[in-house]
N, C-alpha and C positions, 0 to 999 in steps of 0.2 A: 578053224573048224566051221562048217556052215551049219547053223543051228536052225532047224525048222521052226516056224512060228505056228502057234496054236491058232486055230480058226477065229477064236474070240479076239485075238490081238490084231487082226487084219484091219486096216483102217476102213471105215464105212462111209466117210464123207460127210458125217453129220457133226463133226467136232471142229470148231473154228480155231481153238488155241493150238499153235504150232510150238513145239519144244525144239528150238535150235541148239545143237551142241558142237557143230563144226565151225566152218568159216562163217556161217550165218549167225553166229554168236555176236559178231560185230554189228552194233546198231547202225553204223554208217552204211555198211554194205546192205543191210536189210532195207534201209530207207531208200536206196537205189533200185533194189529188186522188187520190193513190195511197199511202195510209197503210202498206200492207204491202210497199212497194217501197223498200228502202233505196238511198241513194247509194252507188256503187262507185268513185267517183273522177272524175277529169277527163281530158280528152284532146282531140285535134284531128282533124277530118275533113279530110284533105289532098285537094287537088284540087276543092274546093268553096269557094264564097264566099257570105257573108251578103249578102242583097239584100231588096228589098221587092216586093210584088206584090199584086193583088187589091183595089185600091182601088175597083174597080167591083162588087165582091161584097158589101161592107160600107159603112156610112155613115160611118166614122171614119178614113178614110186607108188606105194600104197596110199589109200585115202582113208581118212578117219570114218569109222562107223562105230556102232556099239552092238554088244551082244550080252545076252543074260549071263549073269554072274551074281549069285546070291549075296556075297559079301562086298559088293562094290556099288558105286554111285556115279552118275554122270551129271555134271553141272549143265544147266540149260538156261536160256534166256526164252521167256514165253512171249509170243506175238499173237495178237488177236487178228487173224488173217482174213480178208475178204475173199469171196470166191474168185474174183478176177486175179487178186494177187496170188492166190493158191495155184491157179493154172499157169501164171508166169512162173512161179517157183518150180512147178513141175518141169517146165521147159529147161530152166536153169539146171535142174537136177537129172535131166535125161530119164525121167520116169517112163516116157513113152518107148524108150529103147530098152527098157528093162533092167537098167543098171541099178536103180534104187527102188525100193518098195516102201509104201507108206504104212505105218503101223500105229495102233493106239498105245499109249503109255500113261501111267499114272505119275504125275509130278507132284512132289512135296514142296509147298511154298512156305513161306513164314506164317501164312494165315490158314491154309487148307491144303488138301490133297485135290488136285484137279485132273481131269482127263484132257490129254492133248495128243496130237499126232506128231510123228517124227518120221524122218527118212532113215532107212537102213540099207546099206549096200547089199545087193544080192551077189555075194562072192565069198569064197573061203577066206577065213581069217588067216592072216600071215602076210609076210612081206614087210619091207621097211619103207617108211615115208622119206621123201627128199628133205634135205636140211632146210631149204627155203620154205617148203610147204609146212613143215613143223613149226618154224619160227612165226609164219603167218597164223597158224592155228593158235599159238600162244599168245600172240598180239590180239587176236579176236576174243580170246577168253578174258584177257586183261581189260579189253574195251567194254565187255559185258559185266565186268565187276567180279569175276572168278577169284576165289581166295588165292593168296600167294602160293600156298603149297600145291594147289591144284595146277597152276600155271607152270611152276617149277617142275613138277612131275611131267608135263608135256614137254617142256624144253629139254629135259634130262633123257629123254628117250633116244634110243639108238637110231641113227639114220642110215640110209643107203650111201654107198660111195665112200 
């Protein structure tokens, strides 16, 4: 399902913290893509769940995204992103092509609740991820320090093929 976002959730460009929950969970990947943007810790986006969508947009299966779901939470790695690194990430994520939107989310950390931005796929929920994509996502979550049960839940999802 494609869930419309409230106007207040649209990313305004004034928040520097980025909440990575997909492949960018991996600190090594982020060091390559956004070298001037250090990790700031981990957290959870409460009221959202990890899902997959967009298999009609790409030729390799559905991609991870997140959608609102009151009973769920998505594990994130927070990065303090410079404006130049943000522009580079936008290119990596094909924001200018309209595949991804940037939204504001509240992230619960061990110390506080912080405001961050995240990318969400602008596509209908559904479709299955490729097995290698899912394994890479699980490895990225492990590299970020996600709890074992969270990583296992990713690995145990059904894949295409």
